[in-house]
N, CA, C, O and the ligand as a Tripos MOL2 file, in Angstrom:
@<TRIPOS>MOLECULE
protein
  277   275    70     0     0
PROTEIN
NO_CHARGES

@<TRIPOS>ATOM
      1 N         -11.1670  -12.1670    2.0350 N.3       1 MET1
      2 CA        -10.2410  -11.6430    1.0260 C.3       1 MET1
      3 C         -10.5670  -10.1850    0.6930 C.2       1 MET1
      4 O          -9.6610   -9.3750    0.5000 O.2       1 MET1
      5 N         -11.8150   -9.8640    0.6260 N.am      2 ALA2
      6 CA        -12.1960   -8.5210    0.2010 C.3       2 ALA2
      7 C         -11.8240   -7.4810    1.2430 C.2       2 ALA2
      8 O         -11.6030   -6.3130    0.9240 O.2       2 ALA2
      9 N         -11.7590   -7.9250    2.4990 N.am      3 ASN3
     10 CA        -11.4800   -6.9780    3.5720 C.3       3 ASN3
     11 C         -10.0180   -6.9720    3.9770 C.2       3 ASN3
     12 O          -9.6560   -6.3450    4.9730 O.2       3 ASN3
     13 N          -9.1820   -7.6520    3.2300 N.am      4 GLU4
     14 CA         -7.7780   -7.6900    3.5890 C.3       4 GLU4
     15 C          -7.1340   -6.3290    3.3690 C.2       4 GLU4
     16 O          -7.4990   -5.5860    2.4580 O.2       4 GLU4
     17 N          -6.1870   -6.0280    4.2110 N.am      5 VAL5
     18 CA         -5.4860   -4.7590    4.1160 C.3       5 VAL5
     19 C          -3.9960   -5.0160    4.2670 C.2       5 VAL5
     20 O          -3.5700   -5.7980    5.1170 O.2       5 VAL5
     21 N          -3.2110   -4.3480    3.4300 N.am      6 THR6
     22 CA         -1.7600   -4.4400    3.5240 C.3       6 THR6
     23 C          -1.2440   -3.2760    4.3610 C.2       6 THR6
     24 O          -1.4930   -2.1140    4.0410 O.2       6 THR6
     25 N          -0.5310   -3.5890    5.4260 N.am      7 ILE7
     26 CA          0.0190   -2.5450    6.2870 C.3       7 ILE7
     27 C           1.5240   -2.4570    6.0580 C.2       7 ILE7
     28 O           2.2320   -3.4640    6.0700 O.2       7 ILE7
     29 N           1.9940   -1.2350    5.8500 N.am      8 VAL8
     30 CA          3.4170   -1.0190    5.6110 C.3       8 VAL8
     31 C           4.2270   -1.4880    6.8180 C.2       8 VAL8
     32 O           3.8850   -1.2020    7.9660 O.2       8 VAL8
     33 N           5.2910   -2.2030    6.5370 N.am      9 THR9
     34 CA          6.1600   -2.6850    7.6040 C.3       9 THR9
     35 C           7.3410   -1.7420    7.7720 C.2       9 THR9
     36 O           7.6510   -0.9710    6.8640 O.2       9 THR9
     37 N           8.0050   -1.7950    8.9260 N.am     10 PRO10
     38 CA          9.1900   -0.9360    9.1340 C.3      10 PRO10
     39 C          10.2460   -1.1650    8.0620 C.2      10 PRO10
     40 O          10.9850   -0.2420    7.7190 O.2      10 PRO10
     41 N          10.3290   -2.3750    7.5310 N.am     11 GLU11
     42 CA         11.3250   -2.6590    6.4970 C.3      11 GLU11
     43 C          11.0000   -1.9300    5.1950 C.2      11 GLU11
     44 O          11.8880   -1.6990    4.3750 O.2      11 GLU11
     45 N           9.7470   -1.5730    5.0060 N.am     12 GLN12
     46 CA          9.3400   -0.9030    3.7660 C.3      12 GLN12
     47 C           9.3370    0.6190    3.9130 C.2      12 GLN12
     48 O           8.9560    1.3440    2.9940 O.2      12 GLN12
     49 N           9.7630    1.0820    5.0720 N.am     13 ARG13
     50 CA          9.6760    2.5110    5.3540 C.3      13 ARG13
     51 C          10.4980    3.3360    4.3750 C.2      13 ARG13
     52 O          10.0990    4.4350    3.9880 O.2      13 ARG13
     53 N          11.6520    2.8010    3.9750 N.am     14 ASP14
     54 CA         12.5430    3.5700    3.1100 C.3      14 ASP14
     55 C          12.2660    3.3750    1.6260 C.2      14 ASP14
     56 O          12.9250    3.9840    0.7830 O.2      14 ASP14
     57 N          11.3040    2.5380    1.3100 N.am     15 LEU15
     58 CA         10.9960    2.3020   -0.0960 C.3      15 LEU15
     59 C          10.0740    3.4040   -0.6180 C.2      15 LEU15
     60 O           9.1390    3.8240    0.0640 O.2      15 LEU15
     61 N          10.3540    3.8620   -1.8340 N.am     16 ALA16
     62 CA          9.4990    4.8730   -2.4360 C.3      16 ALA16
     63 C           8.2360    4.2370   -2.9870 C.2      16 ALA16
     64 O           7.1820    4.8700   -3.0490 O.2      16 ALA16
     65 N           8.3560    2.9810   -3.3850 N.am     17 THR17
     66 CA          7.2120    2.2620   -3.9460 C.3      17 THR17
     67 C           7.0790    0.9060   -3.2670 C.2      17 THR17
     68 O           8.0530    0.1660   -3.1310 O.2      17 THR17
     69 N           5.8830    0.6000   -2.8530 N.am     18 VAL18
     70 CA          5.6160   -0.6700   -2.1960 C.3      18 VAL18
     71 C           4.5910   -1.4450   -3.0250 C.2      18 VAL18
     72 O           3.5230   -0.9350   -3.3630 O.2      18 VAL18
     73 N           4.9450   -2.6790   -3.3390 N.am     19 GLU19
     74 CA          4.0140   -3.5100   -4.0970 C.3      19 GLU19
     75 C           3.0630   -4.2090   -3.1340 C.2      19 GLU19
     76 O           3.4960   -4.8440   -2.1720 O.2      19 GLU19
     77 N           1.7970   -4.0910   -3.3910 N.am     20 VAL20
     78 CA          0.8000   -4.6820   -2.5110 C.3      20 VAL20
     79 C          -0.1020   -5.6190   -3.3090 C.2      20 VAL20
     80 O          -0.2090   -5.5160   -4.5310 O.2      20 VAL20
     81 N          -0.7480   -6.5350   -2.5860 N.am     21 SER21
     82 CA         -1.6240   -7.4950   -3.2430 C.3      21 SER21
     83 C          -3.0770   -7.2780   -2.8510 C.2      21 SER21
     84 O          -3.9540   -8.0410   -3.2580 O.2      21 SER21
     85 N          -3.3330   -6.2430   -2.0650 N.am     22 THR22
     86 CA         -4.7050   -5.9200   -1.6990 C.3      22 THR22
     87 C          -5.0070   -4.4840   -2.0950 C.2      22 THR22
     88 O          -4.1130   -3.6390   -2.1510 O.2      22 THR22
     89 N          -6.2850   -4.2160   -2.3710 N.am     23 ARG23
     90 CA         -6.6570   -2.8530   -2.7770 C.3      23 ARG23
     91 C          -6.6240   -1.8950   -1.5990 C.2      23 ARG23
     92 O          -6.4410   -0.6890   -1.7660 O.2      23 ARG23
     93 N          -6.8050   -2.4540   -0.3950 N.am     24 LEU24
     94 CA         -6.7950   -1.5970    0.7860 C.3      24 LEU24
     95 C          -5.4260   -1.6450    1.4350 C.2      24 LEU24
     96 O          -4.9180   -2.7200    1.7520 O.2      24 LEU24
     97 N          -4.8370   -0.4920    1.6310 N.am     25 VAL25
     98 CA         -3.5150   -0.4270    2.2390 C.3      25 VAL25
     99 C          -3.5610    0.5270    3.4220 C.2      25 VAL25
    100 O          -4.3940    1.4330    3.4730 O.2      25 VAL25
    101 N          -2.6630    0.3170    4.3670 N.am     26 ALA26
    102 CA         -2.5580    1.1960    5.5210 C.3      26 ALA26
    103 C          -1.1100    1.6020    5.6790 C.2      26 ALA26
    104 O          -0.2150    0.7580    5.6320 O.2      26 ALA26
    105 N          -0.8730    2.8980    5.8690 N.am     27 CYS27
    106 CA          0.4870    3.4040    6.0050 C.3      27 CYS27
    107 C           0.5900    4.2490    7.2660 C.2      27 CYS27
    108 O          -0.2460    5.1180    7.5160 O.2      27 CYS27
    109 N           1.6150    3.9860    8.0500 N.am     28 ASP28
    110 CA          1.9070    4.8550    9.1870 C.3      28 ASP28
    111 C           3.3350    5.3640    9.0810 C.2      28 ASP28
    112 O           3.9350    5.7930   10.0670 O.2      28 ASP28
    113 N           3.8670    5.3080    7.8700 N.am     29 GLY29
    114 CA          5.2300    5.7910    7.6540 C.3      29 GLY29
    115 C           6.2860    4.8330    8.1540 C.2      29 GLY29
    116 O           7.4720    5.1630    8.1730 O.2      29 GLY29
    117 N           5.8660    3.6500    8.5590 N.am     30 GLY30
    118 CA          6.8170    2.6740    9.0820 C.3      30 GLY30
    119 C           6.9470    2.7340   10.5960 C.2      30 GLY30
    120 O           7.7250    1.9870   11.1890 O.2      30 GLY30
    121 N           6.1980    3.6090   11.2100 N.am     31 GLY31
    122 CA          6.2310    3.7250   12.6600 C.3      31 GLY31
    123 C           7.4270    4.5010   13.1640 C.2      31 GLY31
    124 O           8.2380    4.9970   12.3820 O.2      31 GLY31
    125 N           7.5280    4.6010   14.4760 N.am     32 GLY32
    126 CA          8.6620    5.3190   15.0620 C.3      32 GLY32
    127 C           8.4880    6.8200   14.9800 C.2      32 GLY32
    128 O           7.4330    7.3060   14.5740 O.2      32 GLY32
    129 N           9.5190    7.5570   15.3620 N.am     33 PRO33
    130 CA          9.4480    9.0240   15.3990 C.3      33 PRO33
    131 C           9.2690    9.6500   14.0190 C.2      33 PRO33
    132 O           8.7890   10.7770   13.9060 O.2      33 PRO33
    133 N           9.6530    8.9220   12.9730 N.am     34 LEU34
    134 CA          9.5190    9.4650   11.6210 C.3      34 LEU34
    135 C           8.2010    9.0660   10.9810 C.2      34 LEU34
    136 O           7.9210    9.4310    9.8390 O.2      34 LEU34
    137 N           7.4080    8.3280   11.7060 N.am     35 GLY35
    138 CA          6.1400    7.8620   11.1530 C.3      35 GLY35
    139 C           5.0620    8.9310   11.2040 C.2      35 GLY35
    140 O           5.3230   10.0850   11.5450 O.2      35 GLY35
    141 N           3.8540    8.5290   10.8610 N.am     36 HIS36
    142 CA          2.7140    9.4390   10.8980 C.3      36 HIS36
    143 C           1.4930    8.6350   11.3000 C.2      36 HIS36
    144 O           1.5550    7.4070   11.3500 O.2      36 HIS36
    145 N           0.3930    9.2950   11.5860 N.am     37 PRO37
    146 CA         -0.8090    8.5470   11.9920 C.3      37 PRO37
    147 C          -1.2020    7.4980   10.9570 C.2      37 PRO37
    148 O          -1.1080    7.7340    9.7520 O.2      37 PRO37
    149 N          -1.6370    6.3490   11.4360 N.am     38 MET38
    150 CA         -2.0640    5.2910   10.5220 C.3      38 MET38
    151 C          -3.2000    5.7900    9.6430 C.2      38 MET38
    152 O          -4.2440    6.2260   10.1280 O.2      38 MET38
    153 N          -2.9700    5.7140    8.3490 N.am     39 THR39
    154 CA         -3.9520    6.2070    7.3920 C.3      39 THR39
    155 C          -4.2270    5.1240    6.3660 C.2      39 THR39
    156 O          -3.3170    4.4360    5.9040 O.2      39 THR39
    157 N          -5.4980    4.9840    6.0200 N.am     40 TYR40
    158 CA         -5.8900    3.9390    5.0690 C.3      40 TYR40
    159 C          -6.1340    4.5430    3.6960 C.2      40 TYR40
    160 O          -6.6950    5.6300    3.5610 O.2      40 TYR40
    161 N          -5.6990    3.8100    2.6880 N.am     41 TYR41
    162 CA         -5.9050    4.2310    1.3080 C.3      41 TYR41
    163 C          -6.4510    3.0740    0.5080 C.2      41 TYR41
    164 O          -6.1760    1.9110    0.8040 O.2      41 TYR41
    165 N          -7.2320    3.4020   -0.5170 N.am     42 GLU42
    166 CA         -7.7150    2.3620   -1.4130 C.3      42 GLU42
    167 C          -7.0930    2.5820   -2.7790 C.2      42 GLU42
    168 O          -7.1780    3.6690   -3.3510 O.2      42 GLU42
    169 N          -6.4700    1.5380   -3.2910 N.am     43 VAL43
    170 CA         -5.8480    1.6070   -4.6070 C.3      43 VAL43
    171 C          -6.9440    1.7730   -5.6640 C.2      43 VAL43
    172 O          -7.8790    0.9750   -5.7330 O.2      43 VAL43
    173 N          -6.8190    2.7880   -6.4600 N.am     44 GLY44
    174 CA         -7.8450    3.1140   -7.4430 C.3      44 GLY44
    175 C          -7.7230    2.2960   -8.7130 C.2      44 GLY44
    176 O          -6.9080    1.3790   -8.8070 O.2      44 GLY44
    177 N          -8.5540    2.6460   -9.6940 N.am     45 PRO45
    178 CA         -8.5760    1.9170  -10.9680 C.3      45 PRO45
    179 C          -7.2210    1.8920  -11.6760 C.2      45 PRO45
    180 O          -6.9240    0.9710  -12.4360 O.2      45 PRO45
    181 N          -6.4160    2.9010  -11.4210 N.am     46 GLU46
    182 CA         -5.1000    2.9430  -12.0570 C.3      46 GLU46
    183 C          -4.1050    2.0120  -11.3910 C.2      46 GLU46
    184 O          -3.0010    1.8090  -11.8960 O.2      46 GLU46
    185 N          -4.4980    1.4410  -10.2480 N.am     47 GLY47
    186 CA         -3.6370    0.4900   -9.5670 C.3      47 GLY47
    187 C          -2.5800    1.1320   -8.7020 C.2      47 GLY47
    188 O          -1.6270    0.4690   -8.2920 O.2      47 GLY47
    189 N          -2.7330    2.4240   -8.4150 N.am     48 VAL48
    190 CA         -1.7370    3.1210   -7.6070 C.3      48 VAL48
    191 C          -2.4300    3.9940   -6.5600 C.2      48 VAL48
    192 O          -3.4250    4.6610   -6.8440 O.2      48 VAL48
    193 N          -1.8850    3.9730   -5.3540 N.am     49 ALA49
    194 CA         -2.3280    4.8870   -4.3120 C.3      49 ALA49
    195 C          -1.0920    5.5710   -3.7450 C.2      49 ALA49
    196 O          -0.0330    4.9530   -3.6330 O.2      49 ALA49
    197 N          -1.2230    6.8340   -3.3910 N.am     50 THR50
    198 CA         -0.0900    7.5720   -2.8470 C.3      50 THR50
    199 C          -0.4340    8.0760   -1.4510 C.2      50 THR50
    200 O          -1.5150    8.6140   -1.2140 O.2      50 THR50
    201 N           0.5170    7.8890   -0.5300 N.am     51 CYS51
    202 CA          0.3110    8.3380    0.8400 C.3      51 CYS51
    203 C           0.4350    9.8530    0.9030 C.2      51 CYS51
    204 O           1.4100   10.4270    0.4180 O.2      51 CYS51
    205 N          -0.5510   10.4880    1.4970 N.am     52 ASN52
    206 CA         -0.5310   11.9460    1.6010 C.3      52 ASN52
    207 C           0.5380   12.4450    2.5680 C.2      52 ASN52
    208 O           0.9590   13.6000    2.4970 O.2      52 ASN52
    209 N           0.9700   11.5780    3.4630 N.am     53 TYR53
    210 CA          1.9480   11.9990    4.4810 C.3      53 TYR53
    211 C           3.3800   11.8380    3.9880 C.2      53 TYR53
    212 O           4.1730   12.7780    4.0450 O.2      53 TYR53
    213 N           3.7110   10.6300    3.4970 N.am     54 CYS54
    214 CA          5.1140   10.3560    3.1980 C.3      54 CYS54
    215 C           5.3400   10.1230    1.7010 C.2      54 CYS54
    216 O           6.4370    9.7300    1.3030 O.2      54 CYS54
    217 N           4.3220   10.3580    0.8630 N.am     55 ASP55
    218 CA          4.4470   10.2550   -0.5930 C.3      55 ASP55
    219 C           4.8260    8.8530   -1.0620 C.2      55 ASP55
    220 O           5.2400    8.6700   -2.2060 O.2      55 ASP55
    221 N           4.6860    7.8780   -0.1900 N.am     56 LYS56
    222 CA          4.9720    6.5080   -0.6150 C.3      56 LYS56
    223 C           3.9030    6.0570   -1.5860 C.2      56 LYS56
    224 O           2.7200    6.3490   -1.4100 O.2      56 LYS56
    225 N           4.3360    5.3360   -2.6230 N.am     57 LYS57
    226 CA          3.4000    4.8520   -3.6320 C.3      57 LYS57
    227 C           3.1070    3.3750   -3.3850 C.2      57 LYS57
    228 O           4.0080    2.5850   -3.1030 O.2      57 LYS57
    229 N           1.8510    3.0290   -3.4940 N.am     58 PHE58
    230 CA          1.4280    1.6370   -3.3700 C.3      58 PHE58
    231 C           0.9350    1.1780   -4.7310 C.2      58 PHE58
    232 O          -0.0160    1.7210   -5.2930 O.2      58 PHE58
    233 N           1.6150    0.1580   -5.2410 N.am     59 VAL59
    234 CA          1.2730   -0.3470   -6.5720 C.3      59 VAL59
    235 C           0.6650   -1.7310   -6.4220 C.2      59 VAL59
    236 O           1.2560   -2.6250   -5.8160 O.2      59 VAL59
    237 N          -0.5130   -1.8890   -6.9800 N.am     60 LEU60
    238 CA         -1.1940   -3.1620   -6.8870 C.3      60 LEU60
    239 C          -0.5360   -4.1710   -7.8210 C.2      60 LEU60
    240 O          -0.4590   -3.9660   -9.0320 O.2      60 LEU60
    241 N          -0.0680   -5.2580   -7.2330 N.am     61 ALA61
    242 CA          0.5590   -6.3080   -8.0250 C.3      61 ALA61
    243 C          -0.5260   -7.1590   -8.6770 C.2      61 ALA61
    244 O          -1.4820   -7.5870   -8.0290 O.2      61 ALA61
    245 N          -0.3570   -7.3870   -9.9430 N.am     62 ARG62
    246 CA         -1.3480   -8.2150  -10.6420 C.3      62 ARG62
    247 C          -1.0620   -9.6840  -10.3440 C.2      62 ARG62
    248 O           0.0790  -10.1410  -10.4140 O.2      62 ARG62
    249 N          -2.1200  -10.4020  -10.0130 N.am     63 PRO63
    250 CA         -1.9310  -11.8430   -9.7880 C.3      63 PRO63
    251 C          -1.4330  -12.5280  -11.0460 C.2      63 PRO63
    252 O          -1.8950  -12.2370  -12.1490 O.2      63 PRO63
    253 N          -0.4900  -13.4360  -10.8720 N.am     64 GLY64
    254 CA          0.1360  -14.0740  -12.0190 C.3      64 GLY64
    255 C          -0.8120  -14.8290  -12.9130 C.2      64 GLY64
    256 O          -0.7120  -14.7540  -14.1380 O.2      64 GLY64
    257 N          -1.7220  -15.5480  -12.3220 N.am     65 GLY65
    258 CA         -2.6010  -16.4070  -13.1280 C.3      65 GLY65
    259 C          -3.9900  -15.8440  -13.2800 C.2      65 GLY65
    260 O          -4.9800  -16.5310  -13.0290 O.2      65 GLY65
    261 N          -4.0640  -14.5970  -13.6900 N.am     66 GLU66
    262 CA         -5.3690  -13.9860  -13.8340 C.3      66 GLU66
    263 C          -6.1520  -14.6210  -14.9760 C.2      66 GLU66
    264 O          -5.6540  -14.7610  -16.0930 O.2      66 GLU66
    265 N          -7.3730  -14.9960  -14.6730 N.am     67 ALA67
    266 CA         -8.1960  -15.6810  -15.6650 C.3      67 ALA67
    267 C          -8.8820  -14.6670  -16.5840 C.2      67 ALA67
    268 O          -9.2450  -13.5690  -16.1610 O.2      67 ALA67
    269 N          -9.0440  -15.0440  -17.8000 N.am     68 HIS68
    270 CA         -9.7160  -14.1790  -18.7610 C.3      68 HIS68
    271 C         -11.0430  -14.7860  -19.1990 C.2      68 HIS68
    272 O         -11.1480  -15.9750  -19.5020 O.2      68 HIS68
    273 N         -12.0570  -13.9110  -19.2190 N.am     69 GLY69
    274 CA        -13.3750  -14.2580  -19.7070 C.3      69 GLY69
    275 C         -13.9290  -15.5460  -19.2370 C.2      69 GLY69
    276 O         -15.0440  -15.9100  -19.6090 O.2      69 GLY69
    277 ZN          2.8050    7.0720    4.6310 Zn       70 ZN70
@<TRIPOS>BOND
     1     1     2 1
     2     2     3 1
     3     3     4 2
     4     3     5 am
     5     5     6 1
     6     6     7 1
     7     7     8 2
     8     7     9 am
     9     9    10 1
    10    10    11 1
    11    11    12 2
    12    11    13 am
    13    13    14 1
    14    14    15 1
    15    15    16 2
    16    15    17 am
    17    17    18 1
    18    18    19 1
    19    19    20 2
    20    19    21 am
    21    21    22 1
    22    22    23 1
    23    23    24 2
    24    23    25 am
    25    25    26 1
    26    26    27 1
    27    27    28 2
    28    27    29 am
    29    29    30 1
    30    30    31 1
    31    31    32 2
    32    31    33 am
    33    33    34 1
    34    34    35 1
    35    35    36 2
    36    35    37 am
    37    37    38 1
    38    38    39 1
    39    39    40 2
    40    39    41 am
    41    41    42 1
    42    42    43 1
    43    43    44 2
    44    43    45 am
    45    45    46 1
    46    46    47 1
    47    47    48 2
    48    47    49 am
    49    49    50 1
    50    50    51 1
    51    51    52 2
    52    51    53 am
    53    53    54 1
    54    54    55 1
    55    55    56 2
    56    55    57 am
    57    57    58 1
    58    58    59 1
    59    59    60 2
    60    59    61 am
    61    61    62 1
    62    62    63 1
    63    63    64 2
    64    63    65 am
    65    65    66 1
    66    66    67 1
    67    67    68 2
    68    67    69 am
    69    69    70 1
    70    70    71 1
    71    71    72 2
    72    71    73 am
    73    73    74 1
    74    74    75 1
    75    75    76 2
    76    75    77 am
    77    77    78 1
    78    78    79 1
    79    79    80 2
    80    79    81 am
    81    81    82 1
    82    82    83 1
    83    83    84 2
    84    83    85 am
    85    85    86 1
    86    86    87 1
    87    87    88 2
    88    87    89 am
    89    89    90 1
    90    90    91 1
    91    91    92 2
    92    91    93 am
    93    93    94 1
    94    94    95 1
    95    95    96 2
    96    95    97 am
    97    97    98 1
    98    98    99 1
    99    99   100 2
   100    99   101 am
   101   101   102 1
   102   102   103 1
   103   103   104 2
   104   103   105 am
   105   105   106 1
   106   106   107 1
   107   107   108 2
   108   107   109 am
   109   109   110 1
   110   110   111 1
   111   111   112 2
   112   111   113 am
   113   113   114 1
   114   114   115 1
   115   115   116 2
   116   115   117 am
   117   117   118 1
   118   118   119 1
   119   119   120 2
   120   119   121 am
   121   121   122 1
   122   122   123 1
   123   123   124 2
   124   123   125 am
   125   125   126 1
   126   126   127 1
   127   127   128 2
   128   127   129 am
   129   129   130 1
   130   130   131 1
   131   131   132 2
   132   131   133 am
   133   133   134 1
   134   134   135 1
   135   135   136 2
   136   135   137 am
   137   137   138 1
   138   138   139 1
   139   139   140 2
   140   139   141 am
   141   141   142 1
   142   142   143 1
   143   143   144 2
   144   143   145 am
   145   145   146 1
   146   146   147 1
   147   147   148 2
   148   147   149 am
   149   149   150 1
   150   150   151 1
   151   151   152 2
   152   151   153 am
   153   153   154 1
   154   154   155 1
   155   155   156 2
   156   155   157 am
   157   157   158 1
   158   158   159 1
   159   159   160 2
   160   159   161 am
   161   161   162 1
   162   162   163 1
   163   163   164 2
   164   163   165 am
   165   165   166 1
   166   166   167 1
   167   167   168 2
   168   167   169 am
   169   169   170 1
   170   170   171 1
   171   171   172 2
   172   171   173 am
   173   173   174 1
   174   174   175 1
   175   175   176 2
   176   175   177 am
   177   177   178 1
   178   178   179 1
   179   179   180 2
   180   179   181 am
   181   181   182 1
   182   182   183 1
   183   183   184 2
   184   183   185 am
   185   185   186 1
   186   186   187 1
   187   187   188 2
   188   187   189 am
   189   189   190 1
   190   190   191 1
   191   191   192 2
   192   191   193 am
   193   193   194 1
   194   194   195 1
   195   195   196 2
   196   195   197 am
   197   197   198 1
   198   198   199 1
   199   199   200 2
   200   199   201 am
   201   201   202 1
   202   202   203 1
   203   203   204 2
   204   203   205 am
   205   205   206 1
   206   206   207 1
   207   207   208 2
   208   207   209 am
   209   209   210 1
   210   210   211 1
   211   211   212 2
   212   211   213 am
   213   213   214 1
   214   214   215 1
   215   215   216 2
   216   215   217 am
   217   217   218 1
   218   218   219 1
   219   219   220 2
   220   219   221 am
   221   221   222 1
   222   222   223 1
   223   223   224 2
   224   223   225 am
   225   225   226 1
   226   226   227 1
   227   227   228 2
   228   227   229 am
   229   229   230 1
   230   230   231 1
   231   231   232 2
   232   231   233 am
   233   233   234 1
   234   234   235 1
   235   235   236 2
   236   235   237 am
   237   237   238 1
   238   238   239 1
   239   239   240 2
   240   239   241 am
   241   241   242 1
   242   242   243 1
   243   243   244 2
   244   243   245 am
   245   245   246 1
   246   246   247 1
   247   247   248 2
   248   247   249 am
   249   249   250 1
   250   250   251 1
   251   251   252 2
   252   251   253 am
   253   253   254 1
   254   254   255 1
   255   255   256 2
   256   255   257 am
   257   257   258 1
   258   258   259 1
   259   259   260 2
   260   259   261 am
   261   261   262 1
   262   262   263 1
   263   263   264 2
   264   263   265 am
   265   265   266 1
   266   266   267 1
   267   267   268 2
   268   267   269 am
   269   269   270 1
   270   270   271 1
   271   271   272 2
   272   271   273 am
   273   273   274 1
   274   274   275 1
   275   275   276 2
@<TRIPOS>SUBSTRUCTURE
     1 MET1         2 RESIDUE 1 A MET
     2 ALA2         6 RESIDUE 1 A ALA
     3 ASN3        10 RESIDUE 1 A ASN
     4 GLU4        14 RESIDUE 1 A GLU
     5 VAL5        18 RESIDUE 1 A VAL
     6 THR6        22 RESIDUE 1 A THR
     7 ILE7        26 RESIDUE 1 A ILE
     8 VAL8        30 RESIDUE 1 A VAL
     9 THR9        34 RESIDUE 1 A THR
    10 PRO10       38 RESIDUE 1 A PRO
    11 GLU11       42 RESIDUE 1 A GLU
    12 GLN12       46 RESIDUE 1 A GLN
    13 ARG13       50 RESIDUE 1 A ARG
    14 ASP14       54 RESIDUE 1 A ASP
    15 LEU15       58 RESIDUE 1 A LEU
    16 ALA16       62 RESIDUE 1 A ALA
    17 THR17       66 RESIDUE 1 A THR
    18 VAL18       70 RESIDUE 1 A VAL
    19 GLU19       74 RESIDUE 1 A GLU
    20 VAL20       78 RESIDUE 1 A VAL
    21 SER21       82 RESIDUE 1 A SER
    22 THR22       86 RESIDUE 1 A THR
    23 ARG23       90 RESIDUE 1 A ARG
    24 LEU24       94 RESIDUE 1 A LEU
    25 VAL25       98 RESIDUE 1 A VAL
    26 ALA26      102 RESIDUE 1 A ALA
    27 CYS27      106 RESIDUE 1 A CYS
    28 ASP28      110 RESIDUE 1 A ASP
    29 GLY29      114 RESIDUE 1 A GLY
    30 GLY30      118 RESIDUE 1 A GLY
    31 GLY31      122 RESIDUE 1 A GLY
    32 GLY32      126 RESIDUE 1 A GLY
    33 PRO33      130 RESIDUE 1 A PRO
    34 LEU34      134 RESIDUE 1 A LEU
    35 GLY35      138 RESIDUE 1 A GLY
    36 HIS36      142 RESIDUE 1 A HIS
    37 PRO37      146 RESIDUE 1 A PRO
    38 MET38      150 RESIDUE 1 A MET
    39 THR39      154 RESIDUE 1 A THR
    40 TYR40      158 RESIDUE 1 A TYR
    41 TYR41      162 RESIDUE 1 A TYR
    42 GLU42      166 RESIDUE 1 A GLU
    43 VAL43      170 RESIDUE 1 A VAL
    44 GLY44      174 RESIDUE 1 A GLY
    45 PRO45      178 RESIDUE 1 A PRO
    46 GLU46      182 RESIDUE 1 A GLU
    47 GLY47      186 RESIDUE 1 A GLY
    48 VAL48      190 RESIDUE 1 A VAL
    49 ALA49      194 RESIDUE 1 A ALA
    50 THR50      198 RESIDUE 1 A THR
    51 CYS51      202 RESIDUE 1 A CYS
    52 ASN52      206 RESIDUE 1 A ASN
    53 TYR53      210 RESIDUE 1 A TYR
    54 CYS54      214 RESIDUE 1 A CYS
    55 ASP55      218 RESIDUE 1 A ASP
    56 LYS56      222 RESIDUE 1 A LYS
    57 LYS57      226 RESIDUE 1 A LYS
    58 PHE58      230 RESIDUE 1 A PHE
    59 VAL59      234 RESIDUE 1 A VAL
    60 LEU60      238 RESIDUE 1 A LEU
    61 ALA61      242 RESIDUE 1 A ALA
    62 ARG62      246 RESIDUE 1 A ARG
    63 PRO63      250 RESIDUE 1 A PRO
    64 GLY64      254 RESIDUE 1 A GLY
    65 GLY65      258 RESIDUE 1 A GLY
    66 GLU66      262 RESIDUE 1 A GLU
    67 ALA67      266 RESIDUE 1 A ALA
    68 HIS68      270 RESIDUE 1 A HIS
    69 GLY69      274 RESIDUE 1 A GLY
    70 ZN70       277 GROUP 0 **** ****
């Protein structure tokens, strides 16, 4: 689980914001001629990572049943 990575799919290429469930994300712009080299990002404490190539935002989705204390 800790090493899981969310990779952007071609269907998410046109989305400005992608909701992810892992802290590690990989973006290649969706692939194809409009894509960019596969780059990995780690979602920070604020829960958001931004792709330096295509400005896509990755927002960490909070698990529904998060336990407290
Ligand atoms: Zn990108």
